[in-house]
C-alpha positions in Angstrom: 0.0 0.1 0.1 1.9 3.5 -0.6 2.2 6.2 1.5 4.2 9.1 1.0 6.8 10.7 3.6 7.7 13.9 4.1 9.6 15.4 7.3 7.4 13.9 10.4 4.8 13.4 8.4 3.3 10.1 6.4 0.5 10.3 4.0 -1.3 7.2 3.2 -2.8 7.8 -0.1 -5.1 4.9 0.1 -7.3 5.8 3.4 -6.3 9.4 3.3 -4.9 9.7 6.7 -1.6 11.8 7.6 0.2 11.2 10.6 2.9 13.3 12.6 5.5 12.2 14.6 3.0 8.5 14.8 0.0 10.7 15.7 -3.3 11.1 13.4 -3.5 15.0 12.1 -7.2 15.6 11.3 -7.8 17.9 8.0 -10.7 18.7 6.5 -11.5 17.6 2.7 -10.3 21.2 1.1 -6.6 20.8 3.4 -6.7 16.9 1.6 -6.8 18.6 -1.4 -4.3 21.2 -0.9 -1.9 18.6 0.1 -2.2 16.2 -2.6 -2.0 18.7 -4.8 1.3 19.9 -2.8 2.5 16.3 -2.7 1.9 15.9 -6.9 3.9 19.3 -7.5 7.2 19.1 -5.2 10.0 21.8 -5.3 7.7 23.8 -8.0 6.2 27.7 -7.5 2.5 27.2 -7.8 0.5 30.3 -8.4 -2.7 31.4 -6.3 -4.8 30.6 -9.5 -3.3 27.1 -9.6 -4.3 26.6 -6.6 -7.7 28.1 -7.3 -8.2 26.2 -10.0 -7.3 22.7 -8.6 -9.6 23.2 -4.9 -12.2 25.4 -5.9 -12.6 24.3 -9.9 -14.7 27.3 -11.7 -15.5 29.0 -8.9 -13.6 32.3 -8.4 -12.3 32.9 -4.5 -10.6 35.7 -2.9 -7.0 35.6 -2.3 -7.8 36.0 1.8 -9.6 32.7 1.2 -6.6 30.4 -0.3 -4.5 32.4 2.2 -6.3 31.1 4.8 -6.4 27.7 3.4 -2.7 27.3 3.5 -2.2 28.7 7.0 -4.6 26.2 8.0 -2.8 23.3 6.6 0.9 25.2 8.0 -0.8 24.8 11.4 -2.2 21.2 10.9 1.5 20.5 9.9 3.1 22.5 12.6 5.0 24.2 10.2 6.2 27.6 10.8 6.1 30.2 8.0 9.2 32.3 8.7 11.4 29.1 9.2 9.2 26.2 6.9 9.6 22.9 6.8 6.8 21.8 4.4 5.3 25.3 2.5 7.3 27.8 1.7 6.0 31.3 0.5 7.6 32.8 -2.7 6.4 36.7 -2.5 4.2 37.9 -5.2 4.4 34.2 -6.8 2.8 31.3 -4.5 4.0 28.7 -3.1 6.7 25.9 -2.8 6.2 22.2 -1.4 10.0 22.2 -0.1 10.4 19.0 2.1 11.7 15.9 0.3 9.2 13.2 -0.4 9.5 9.2 -0.2 7.2 6.9 -1.8 6.9 3.9 0.9 5.1 0.7 0.5 3.1 -0.3 3.6 1.9 -3.6 4.3 -1.9 -4.1 4.8 -1.2 -5.9 8.3 0.9 -2.9 9.6 -1.8 -0.3 9.0 -1.8 2.6 11.6 -4.4 2.0 14.6 -6.1 4.9 13.9 -6.8 3.4 10.4 -8.1 0.2 11.6 -10.5 2.2 13.8 -12.8 2.8 10.6 -13.0 -0.3 9.9 -16.8 -2.2 10.5 -16.6 -4.2 14.2 -18.0 -7.8 13.5 -19.4 -10.6 15.9 -17.4 -11.5 18.5 -16.7 -15.0 17.5 -15.4 -13.3 14.1 -12.8 -11.0 16.3 -11.8 -14.0 18.6 -10.9 -16.4 15.3 -7.3 -16.4 14.2 -6.4 -17.8 10.8 -3.2 -18.7 9.7 -1.6 -16.6 7.2 -1.6 -19.1 4.6 -5.4 -19.8 4.8 -6.3 -16.2 4.9 -3.7 -15.4 2.1 -6.4 -17.6 0.0 -9.6 -16.6 1.7 -8.7 -13.0 0.3 -7.4 -13.9 -3.2 -11.0 -16.1 -3.4 -13.0 -13.1 -2.2 -10.9 -11.1 -4.8 -12.2 -13.2 -7.5 -15.9 -13.2 -6.5 -16.0 -9.5 -5.7 -14.1 -8.4 -8.8 -16.6 -5.3 -9.3 -15.1 -3.5 -6.1 -12.6 -1.2 -7.8 -9.6 -1.6 -5.4 -8.1 -5.0 -2.8 -5.8 -5.1 -0.4 -3.3 -6.5 -2.1 -3.5 -4.2 -5.4 -4.7 -0.9 -4.6 -4.5 2.2 -6.6 -2.0 4.3 -5.6 -4.6 7.1 -6.7 -8.1 7.1 -6.5 -8.4 8.2 -10.3 -11.2 5.6 -11.4 -14.0 8.1 -11.0 -15.6 10.7 -13.6 -16.5 14.0 -12.7 -20.2 13.7 -15.0 -21.0 17.4 -14.3 -19.6 20.9 -14.2 -22.5 23.5 -12.9 -23.5 25.5 -10.0 -26.0 24.3 -7.7 -26.9 21.3 -4.6 -27.0 17.9 -6.8 -29.3 15.5 -5.5 -31.4 11.9 -6.1 -29.5 10.2 -9.2 -30.8 7.6 -11.1 -29.6 5.9 -14.5 -31.9 5.8 -17.2 -33.2 1.9 -18.3 -30.7 2.2 -21.4 -28.2 2.8 -18.9 -26.6 5.2 -21.1 -27.9 8.8 -18.9 -28.3 9.7 -15.4 -31.2 11.7 -14.2 -30.5 14.2 -11.3 -31.9 17.2 -9.3 -30.0 20.6 -9.5 -31.4 22.7 -6.5 -30.4 26.5 -6.4 -32.2 29.2 -4.0 -34.0 26.3 -2.8 -35.6 25.0 -5.9 -35.1 21.9 -7.7 -34.9 21.6 -11.3 -35.0 18.1 -13.6 -31.2 17.6 -15.2 -30.1 14.6 -17.8 -26.5 13.8 -18.6 -24.4 11.2 -20.1 -23.0 8.3 -17.6 -19.6 8.7 -20.0 -17.9 12.2 -20.7 -18.0 13.7 -24.1 -21.3 12.1 -25.4 -23.4 14.4 -25.0 -24.0 17.7 -22.6 -26.1 17.6 -19.5 -29.5 19.4 -20.3 -32.2 20.8 -18.2 -35.8 18.5 -18.3 -38.5 21.3 -18.0 -41.4 20.5 -16.0 -44.8 21.7 -14.4 -43.4 21.6 -11.2 -42.4 24.7 -8.8 -39.7 22.3 -7.3 -39.1 18.9 -8.1 -37.5 17.2 -4.6 -36.8 13.3 -5.3 -36.5 11.0 -8.3 -37.7 7.3 -6.9 -37.1 5.5 -10.0 -38.9 4.0 -12.9 -42.2 2.0 -12.9 -42.4 -1.4 -15.1 -43.6 0.8 -17.9 -40.5 2.8 -18.2 -42.5 5.8 -16.1 -40.3 8.4 -14.3 -41.8 8.5 -10.5 -40.9 11.9 -8.6 -41.8 13.5 -5.5 -42.3 17.0 -6.3 -44.5 20.2 -5.7 -47.4 21.4 -8.0 -49.5 23.9 -7.1 -48.5 24.4 -3.6 -48.8 20.9 -2.8 -46.6 18.2 -2.1 -47.0 14.6 -4.1 -45.8 11.3 -6.1 -46.4 11.6 -9.5 -45.3 9.3 -12.9 -44.5 11.0 -16.5 -42.3 10.6 -19.5 -39.4 12.9 -20.6 -40.4 13.6 -24.5 -38.3 16.3 -26.5 -37.0 17.7 -22.8 -39.8 18.1 -21.3 -41.5 15.9 -18.3 -44.8 15.2 -19.2 -47.1 13.9 -16.2 -48.6 10.9 -17.0 -50.4 9.8 -13.5 -50.9 11.3 -10.0 -51.2 9.5 -6.7 -53.6 10.7 -4.3 -51.5 9.9 -1.2 -50.5 12.8 0.7 -46.9 13.8 1.7 -46.1 14.1 5.3 -45.6 17.7 7.3 -41.9 17.2 7.5 -39.0 17.1 5.2 -38.6 13.2 3.9 -35.1 12.8 3.4 -35.2 9.1 1.6 -37.8 7.6 -0.5 -37.7 4.1 -1.9 -39.8 3.1 -4.7 -40.6 -0.7 -5.8 -41.5 -1.2 -9.2 -42.7 -5.0 -8.5 -45.4 -3.7 -6.1 -45.6 -0.2 -7.4 -45.3 0.8 -4.0 -43.9 3.8 -2.0 -41.8 3.7 1.2 -40.3 6.0 3.5 -38.7 6.3 7.1 -41.1 7.8 10.0 -39.4 8.7 13.6 -41.6 9.4 17.0 -41.1 13.1 16.8 -43.4 13.3 14.1 -46.4 11.4 15.8 -45.7 8.2 13.7 -44.6 5.3 16.0 -40.1 4.9 16.4 -38.4 3.2 13.8 -41.5 2.2 11.6 -41.9 2.2 7.9 -45.0 4.2 5.6 -45.9 2.2 2.9 -48.9 2.3 0.2 -49.6 1.4 -3.6 -49.1 4.2 -6.3 -52.7 4.5 -6.6 -53.6 4.2 -2.7 -55.0 7.3 -0.7 -53.4 6.3 2.7 -50.2 5.0 3.7 -50.0 1.8 6.0 -47.4 1.8 9.0 -45.0 -1.3 9.9 -42.5 -1.6 12.4 -38.7 -1.8 11.5 -38.4 -4.0 14.6 -35.3 -2.2 15.9 -34.1 -2.1 19.4 -34.7 0.9 21.3 -31.1 2.2 20.9 -31.5 2.7 17.2 -32.9 5.2 15.1 -33.4 4.5 11.1 -31.8 6.9 8.6 -31.5 5.7 5.6 -32.5 2.6 3.5 -32.6 1.2 -0.3 -35.4 -1.6 -1.6 -33.4 -4.1 -4.3 -36.7 -6.4 -5.3 -37.6 -8.1 -1.4 -34.3 -7.1 0.3 -33.8 -4.0 2.5 -30.6 -2.7 3.5 -31.2 -0.1 6.5 -28.6 2.2 7.9 -29.6 3.4 11.8 -27.7 5.5 14.5 -27.0 5.6 17.9 -27.1 8.6 20.4 -23.6 8.6 20.9 -22.9 8.0 16.8 -22.7 4.7 15.9 -24.0 2.8 13.3 -25.3 -0.1 12.3 -26.2 -1.7 8.9 -29.6 -4.4 8.9 -30.7 -6.4 6.4 -34.3 -6.8 6.1 -36.9 -8.6 3.9 -39.4 -6.4 2.8 -42.0 -8.9 2.7 -41.6 -9.8 6.3 -42.1 -6.0 7.3 -45.1 -5.2 5.8 -46.7 -8.3 6.2 -50.3 -8.4 7.8 -49.0 -10.0 10.9 -45.9 -7.1 11.2 -48.7 -4.0 10.7 -48.6 -2.0 13.9 -50.6 -2.8 16.9 -50.5 0.8 18.4 -52.7 -0.5 21.4 -50.4 -3.2 21.8 -47.1 -1.7 22.2 -45.8 -3.6 25.0 -45.8 -7.5 23.5 -42.5 -8.9 23.5 -40.9 -9.2 20.3 -37.2 -10.0 18.9 -35.3 -7.2 17.7 -33.1 -7.4 14.3 -29.4 -7.6 15.0 -27.3 -5.7 12.5 -24.9 -7.1 9.8 -22.1 -5.2 11.2 -21.5 -1.9 13.5 -19.2 1.2 12.7 -17.4 3.5 15.2 -18.9 6.3 13.7 -22.1 8.2 12.0 -22.2 6.5 8.3 -24.4 8.9 5.9 -25.6 6.5 3.5 -25.6 2.6 2.4 -27.0 1.1 -0.8 -26.6 -2.7 -1.9 -23.7 -3.9 -4.4 -24.7 -5.4 -7.9 -25.0 -9.0 -6.7 -26.8 -7.8 -3.4 -23.6 -9.9 -1.2 -22.5 -6.6 0.4 -23.2 -3.2 0.6 -21.5 0.5 -0.3 -21.4 2.6 2.6 -19.8 6.0 3.4 -17.0 6.5 5.3 -16.5 8.6 8.8 -17.1 12.2 8.5 -16.5 14.5 6.7 -17.5 11.2 4.5 -15.2 11.5 1.6 -14.5 7.6 0.6 -17.0 5.1 -0.1 -16.5 1.8 1.2 -17.5 -2.1 0.0 -18.2 -4.7 2.6 -19.5 -7.6 2.1 -22.2 -9.6 4.1 -20.9 -13.3 3.6 -17.4 -13.3 4.9 -15.7 -11.4 7.7 -12.9 -9.5 5.8 -12.4 -5.8 5.8 -14.0 -2.9 4.1 -12.6 -2.1 0.2 -12.2 1.3 -0.9 -14.6 2.1 -3.9 -14.0 5.5 -4.2 -12.1 8.8 -2.9 -13.0 12.5 -3.0 -11.7 15.4 -0.8 -15.6 16.8 -1.1 -18.1 15.2 1.0 -19.7 12.1 -0.3 -23.9 13.3 0.0 -27.3 11.6 -0.7 -28.0 8.7 -2.4 -25.5 6.1 -4.0 -27.2 4.6 -7.3 -26.1 1.5 -9.5 -25.0 1.8 -13.3 -26.1 -1.8 -14.3 -22.7 -1.6 -16.8 -19.2 -2.7 -15.5 -20.7 -2.7 -11.9 -20.6 0.9 -11.5 -22.1 3.4 -9.4 -23.0 6.9 -9.3 -23.1 9.7 -6.6 -23.1 13.4 -5.8 -20.6 15.3 -3.5 -20.9 18.4 -1.5 -18.5 21.1 -0.7 -19.9 23.8 1.4 -18.1 26.4 3.0 -20.0 28.7 5.6 -18.1 31.9 7.7 -19.0 33.8 10.6 -19.5 37.5 9.8 -21.0 40.8 11.3 -24.3 42.4 9.9 -24.8 45.6 9.0 -23.2 48.6 11.4 -23.9 49.1 15.3 -23.4 51.8 17.3 -20.9 49.4 18.9 -19.1 49.1 15.7 -15.5 50.2 17.9 -15.6 46.8 19.4 -16.6 44.4 16.7 -13.4 42.7 15.6 -12.3 40.3 12.6 -13.9 37.1 13.2 -10.9 33.8 12.7 -12.9 32.2 9.9 -11.4 28.6 8.7 -11.2 27.5 5.2 -13.9 24.7 6.2 -17.4 25.3 7.7 -17.9 27.9 10.4 -21.7 28.0 11.6 -24.4 28.5 14.4 -22.7 31.5 16.1 -23.6 32.6 20.0 -22.6 35.8 22.2 -21.5 35.6 25.6 -23.2 37.4 27.8 -20.9 39.1 30.6 -18.6 39.9 27.4 -17.6 40.5 23.8 -16.5 37.5 23.3 -17.9 35.5 20.3 -19.0 31.6 20.2 -19.2 29.5 17.2 -19.0 25.7 15.8 -16.3 24.7 13.3 -15.1 22.0 11.3 -12.0 23.2 10.9 -10.3 20.1 12.7 -12.3 17.9 10.7 -14.9 17.2 13.6 -17.5 19.9 14.9 -16.1 21.4 17.8 -17.1 25.1 19.8 -14.7 27.8 19.6 -14.5 30.8 21.4 -13.1 33.9 20.1 -12.1 37.5 21.6 -11.2 40.8 20.1 -8.0 41.0 18.9 -7.1 37.4 19.0 -7.5 34.1 17.2 -10.4 31.8 17.7 -9.5 29.3 20.5 -10.8 25.6 20.5 -12.8 25.1 23.8 -14.7 21.5 23.2 -13.2 18.4 23.0 -15.3 15.9 21.2 -14.1 12.9 20.3 -17.0 11.8 18.4 -18.1 13.2 14.8 -21.5 15.2 16.0 -24.3 16.7 14.5 -24.8 19.9 16.8 -28.3 22.0 15.9 -27.9 24.7 18.4 -25.5 26.7 20.7 -26.0 28.6 24.0 -24.7 30.0 26.6 -25.9 30.6 30.5 -26.1 34.3 31.5 -23.1 34.1 33.5 -21.4 32.5 30.7 -20.1 29.6 33.1 -22.0 26.6 31.0 -22.0 26.5 27.2 -24.8 23.9 25.6 -24.9 22.7 22.4 -27.3 19.5 21.1 -27.8 17.1 18.3 -31.3 15.8 17.4 -31.9 13.6 20.5 -28.5 14.7 23.1 -27.6 17.7 24.8 -23.9 18.1 25.8 -22.8 21.0 28.8 -19.7 22.0 29.0 -18.5 23.7 31.9 -16.3 27.1 31.4 -14.6 25.6 34.6 -12.0 23.2 33.3 -12.5 21.5 37.4 -16.0 20.7 36.4 -16.8 17.9 34.4 -19.0 18.4 31.2 -22.2 16.5 30.8 -24.2 15.0 28.5 -28.3 13.7 28.7 -30.3 11.5 25.7 -33.7 12.3 25.6 -36.7 10.4 23.6 -38.2 12.5 20.8 -36.3 15.3 18.7 -34.8 18.4 19.8 -36.1 21.2 18.3 -34.5 24.3 20.7 -32.9 25.2 24.1 -32.8 28.3 25.7 -31.1 29.6 29.2 -33.7 30.7 31.3 -31.4 31.4 34.7 -27.9 30.6 35.6 -29.2 27.1 36.9 -32.1 26.6 34.5 -32.7 26.0 30.7 -35.6 25.0 28.7 -35.7 22.0 25.8 -38.6 22.1 23.4 -38.8 18.6 22.3 -41.3 16.7 19.8 -42.1 13.3 20.5 -45.0 11.5 18.9 -46.6 14.6 17.3 -46.6 16.9 20.4 -44.1 19.5 21.7 -43.5 19.7 24.9 -41.0 22.1 27.2 -38.9 20.1 29.2 -37.1 22.6 32.5 -33.6 21.3 33.4 -30.9 22.5 35.9 -27.0 22.3 35.7 -26.7 18.9 37.2 -28.7 17.5 34.2 -32.2 16.8 36.3 -35.2 17.7 34.7 -37.6 19.8 37.2 -40.5 20.3 35.5 -42.2 19.2 32.0 -45.0 21.8 30.4 -47.2 20.1 27.6 -49.8 21.8 25.6 -53.8 21.6 26.1 -56.9 21.2 23.7 -56.7 25.3 23.8 -52.9 25.7 23.8 -49.8 24.1 21.7 -47.0 25.2 23.9 -43.8 25.4 21.2 -41.0 27.3 23.2 -40.0 29.2 26.1 -37.3 32.0 26.1 -35.4 34.3 28.6 -36.3 38.1 27.4 -32.5 38.9 28.3 -32.9 41.6 30.1 -31.8 41.0 33.3 -35.0 40.2 34.8 -36.9 36.8 35.6 -39.5 37.3 33.1 -39.9 34.9 30.1 -41.4 34.5 26.7 -43.6 31.8 25.4 -44.4 31.0 22.3 -48.2 29.3 21.6 -49.7 27.8 18.9 -46.8 28.4 16.5 -47.5 32.3 16.3 -48.5 34.0 19.2 -45.8 35.7 21.9 -46.8 35.6 25.9 -45.1 37.4 28.5 -44.9 35.9 31.9 -43.0 35.1 35.0 -40.7 32.2 35.3 -42.3 31.3 38.6 -45.6 30.9 37.2 -44.4 28.2 34.7 -43.4 25.8 37.8 -47.2 26.4 39.1 -49.1 24.1 36.4 -48.0 21.3 34.3 -50.0 22.3 31.2 -49.9 25.6 29.5 -53.5 26.5 30.4 -52.1 27.6 34.2 -49.4 29.2 32.8 -51.4 31.4 30.2 -53.6 32.9 33.1 -50.8 34.8 34.9 -49.5 35.9 31.4 -49.8 38.9 28.8 -50.7 38.3 24.8 -48.0 40.3 23.2 -48.5 39.6 19.3 -50.0 37.1 17.3 -47.7 36.6 14.3 -49.4 35.8 10.8 -46.9 33.1 10.1 -45.5 30.1 11.9 -42.2 31.2 13.5 -39.3 28.8 13.0 -38.5 27.4 16.7 -34.8 26.9 16.0 -34.0 30.0 14.4 -35.7 32.8 16.6 -33.9 34.8 19.0 -34.2 38.2 21.4 -32.4 41.2 21.7 -32.8 44.6 23.1 -36.6 43.9 23.8 -37.0 42.6 20.0 -37.8 39.4 18.8 -36.2 38.6 15.6 -37.3 35.2 13.4 -36.7 34.4 9.8 -39.8 35.2 7.2 -40.9 33.4 4.6 -39.0 35.4 2.3 -35.8 33.6 1.6 -32.8 35.5 3.3 -35.2 38.2 5.5 -35.6 38.4 8.8 -38.4 39.7 10.7 -38.4 41.8 14.5 -41.2 42.8 16.7 -41.2 44.5 19.8 -42.0 42.7 23.0 -44.9 45.0 24.0 -48.6 44.6 23.1 -49.6 45.4 19.7 -46.3 46.0 18.0 -46.1 45.6 14.6 -43.7 42.7 12.7 -40.8 45.2 10.4 -38.2 43.7 8.4 -34.5 44.0 9.3 -32.5 45.9 7.1 -29.9 43.1 5.9 -30.1 40.0 4.2 -29.2 36.6 6.7 -27.9 33.9 5.7 -28.2 31.0 8.1 -28.3 31.3 11.8 -28.1 34.6 13.2 -27.4 35.9 16.9 -27.9 39.3 18.4 -27.0 41.1 21.3 -26.6 44.9 22.3 -27.8 45.8 18.4 -25.2 44.1 17.0 -25.6 41.2 14.7 -23.9 38.1 13.5 -25.0 35.4 11.3 -23.3 32.4 9.4 -23.1 33.0 5.8 -22.4 30.6 2.6 -19.3 31.8 0.8 -18.5 28.6 -1.2 -20.6 25.6 -2.5 -19.7 23.2 -5.1 -21.9 20.2 -5.8 -21.5 17.6 -8.9 -22.6 13.9 -9.9 -19.6 11.4 -10.4 -19.2 7.6 -11.5 -17.2 4.8 -10.5 -15.1 3.5 -13.2 -14.7 -0.4 -12.4 -11.2 -1.9 -13.3 
């Protein structure tokens, strides 16, 4: 296996793992691309224009973005720019990689321990067995013969991951690739400004250009495949409603032939499946949406309502992605601590009448299915291999590799494809040469100030990385700014003070997916949360960090005092507000009633003990914090509350913030936020600037996270 050695570093080209003095160094996808470019061009001056073309492709970026990327790679390599060991700055010309490069060969048995952590963990009996080397070699040879479609093997790895083709070069976010029945073209959706458009391109470069397909939809959101008659099945929005449609592509137009009467659920569907044999649609449910946890909704295309059946997973698992091929289902599920399991099921067993959920008999004992294998990280997707003797899945975040795992033999995963960008969404098979089609994504977000404030003198330059910086939050007792960043590979919390660089304040070992960030009023505690887990970090390093798992999905988290915070949780279709102390003890729960649905409880952030309660998705109430504890339902609290304002549109719960007696929330108009004074009868008004994603505000100062770069393309493997 080929590795590159330079200085105190070793870079394994097959696994894309860099070690410095024997320790693994985390690199984000763009840093990996830059390092590979330098290694391929040693002792040569490379201009910024070359780096822009090699890393950002056709997207124009500023010199500052290039400088930051080089600086971040230097930091990862522990390289001093004043006395460089690896990357030398050549004034007015560019950069030169000055380290001596040596190619070495490493036997598979001597893989670094950190590399082996990426491999699937199998059954205890398989782990305990110790095969003689001669038997292991014979088994491996047999496996390679049987699995000839795998592009790489342990004995003959490709030195570079060049056996792929990029099929698109266009702006927008690509998703949902489907190979046409003649295996000559790929259909996909390209999202720009939130709207999806259908495109068609060749599966081989140089044959045809990518062309848009005209559709009658305001947005097309998912391609499910073809039915037995050759009609394309899609999920799309038409006349303001989401639905499933069938149609034919004729002369560059999608012509609707059938429309299902099935209604889309009131949530975003990450995954849809369709089987032509039964002409049926399937999607996974979660308890937060009013469905039984880990259940499957399914219906014939001509039905008017969905049936629901259990996936029969143990409680620790949450179903995430799945694929159906004939009667076989491969399912990817996650645990609260970020591990993954791959399960194999028979579709007929799931949807058989005796498997349908009996909601009145939920406590009936049933044996849960076991995973075929587990992974010590959160994989993003899974798909069947061509012969269904194995599966294809993504590696640990940032998910830059596709791996193949046999389900019939206990061997290590095989590398199928590797990219510097994040491998996203669906994996589709090409029934020629056992190839696959998939999409990638590379998105950079920066934290930026908005507008000019009266306190602009204390605004400072924010230390953005070349990666993903997001979800800012102001400190309450200082001018410090906190935010999340993926600059180290894993998502971590960073803190920046004026006139200083951002410093990492968390040390999460797993790849976590955070949705919020907040600080206690005295700044002694930092909270962040995933969909089901809350993390409580102490600013005082003498105190232990804490975590707790919840049932249902977390929608928002707000500090009410130095010791109490409120968590909005959706479970079984209902929202409740749980209140916890800093010992992670639940001290109260507030639920809705027939008249009022509770959504969120927020501090007014004015130093007092009053809070704002969001009710029925659009009405704001002002009430004393103490009144919340006087009753378990919202009715008792409302009796002591003052209704401030009822808005014309639902409030996105996660996004809303409070500052200077103003309630701020996203409007239905993309990029525009509204503000309304927290006084009785106040009228909402637009904020005077465009806002990217998350917003934080303090004393009239505004900071948001903004998308500064997005590239997303469709690719295919080239099996050798």
